[in-house]
C-alpha positions in Angstrom: 14.0 42.5 -30.0 14.7 39.9 -32.7 14.9 41.0 -36.3 14.3 38.1 -38.7 13.6 37.4 -42.3 12.5 33.9 -41.5 11.6 31.8 -38.5 14.4 31.4 -35.9 14.6 30.0 -32.4 14.6 33.1 -30.1 17.0 31.6 -27.6 19.3 28.7 -27.1 21.2 27.7 -23.9 24.7 26.5 -23.7 26.3 24.9 -20.7 30.0 25.3 -20.0 32.4 25.2 -17.1 33.6 28.2 -15.2 37.3 28.5 -14.4 36.6 27.1 -10.9 35.1 24.0 -12.5 31.4 24.7 -11.7 28.8 24.4 -14.5 27.6 27.7 -15.9 24.8 28.5 -18.2 24.9 31.3 -20.7 22.0 32.4 -22.8 22.7 33.0 -26.5 20.0 35.4 -27.8 19.2 35.6 -31.5 19.3 39.2 -32.6 19.0 38.9 -36.4 18.5 36.1 -39.0 18.4 36.2 -42.8 19.1 33.4 -45.3 22.8 34.2 -45.2 23.6 35.6 -41.8 22.8 35.0 -38.1 23.7 37.5 -35.3 23.5 36.4 -31.7 24.4 37.9 -28.4 25.8 36.2 -25.3 25.3 38.3 -22.2 28.0 37.7 -19.6 29.9 39.5 -16.9 32.0 42.2 -18.5 31.3 43.0 -22.2 28.6 41.1 -23.9 29.6 39.1 -27.0 27.9 39.7 -30.4 28.6 36.8 -32.8 28.2 37.0 -36.5 27.8 33.8 -38.5 27.6 33.8 -42.3 27.8 36.4 -45.1 27.8 40.2 -44.8 27.3 42.2 -48.0 25.4 45.1 -49.6 22.1 43.2 -49.3 22.2 43.0 -45.5 24.7 45.5 -44.2 22.1 48.1 -43.3 20.3 45.4 -41.2 23.6 44.5 -39.6 24.3 48.0 -38.6 20.8 48.5 -37.2 21.1 45.2 -35.2 24.5 46.2 -33.8 23.2 49.6 -32.8 20.3 48.0 -31.0 22.7 45.7 -29.2 24.0 48.8 -27.4 20.8 48.6 -25.4 22.0 45.3 -24.1 25.4 46.5 -23.0 27.4 49.6 -23.6 30.7 47.6 -23.9 30.6 45.0 -26.6 32.8 42.4 -28.2 32.0 41.7 -31.8 33.2 38.2 -32.7 33.7 37.7 -36.5 35.1 34.2 -36.4 31.9 32.9 -38.0 31.9 35.3 -41.0 32.4 33.3 -44.2 32.2 36.2 -46.7 32.1 40.0 -46.7 32.3 42.6 -49.4 33.4 46.2 -49.1 30.0 47.4 -47.8 30.2 44.8 -45.0 33.7 45.8 -44.0 32.8 49.5 -43.9 29.7 48.8 -41.9 31.7 46.9 -39.3 34.5 49.4 -39.3 32.1 52.3 -38.7 30.4 50.5 -35.8 33.8 49.5 -34.3 35.0 53.1 -34.3 31.9 54.4 -32.6 33.3 53.5 -29.2 32.9 50.8 -26.6 33.4 48.1 -29.2 36.2 45.5 -29.5 36.3 43.4 -32.6 37.9 40.0 -32.5 38.7 37.1 -34.8 38.3 39.0 -38.1 38.8 36.4 -40.9 41.9 36.6 -43.0 39.8 37.5 -46.1 38.3 40.5 -44.3 41.7 41.7 -43.1 43.1 41.4 -46.6 40.2 43.4 -48.0 40.8 46.1 -45.4 44.5 46.2 -46.4 43.6 46.5 -50.1 41.3 49.5 -49.6 43.6 51.2 -47.1 41.4 50.8 -44.0 43.1 50.3 -40.7 42.5 46.8 -39.3 40.2 46.2 -36.3 
């Protein structure tokens, strides 16, 4: 299910190479889009990867949590990739931290600004 606040392409395909040199195709499914944030999922062997691109703040953190909770229907083990997050406020950090501590979730590539904010408010890093 795609949650969107404006039109978005439901799916894009990327072609890469597997470790043995053969071409592979993975499907990146759009899970959520608003004017400031895009959340996608790449289903792959092992944990699926949820990628966040853009800004997370008080205005969309409830939608972010709902989208992440729905992603558990895709896979019970998830990797949440935050490399594309360009801004977050405290409500975004708390939303991500609450989801990450709910089990079966690994968070990777948290931006420096997000790690610093977590340190300032006394939250353990991901």
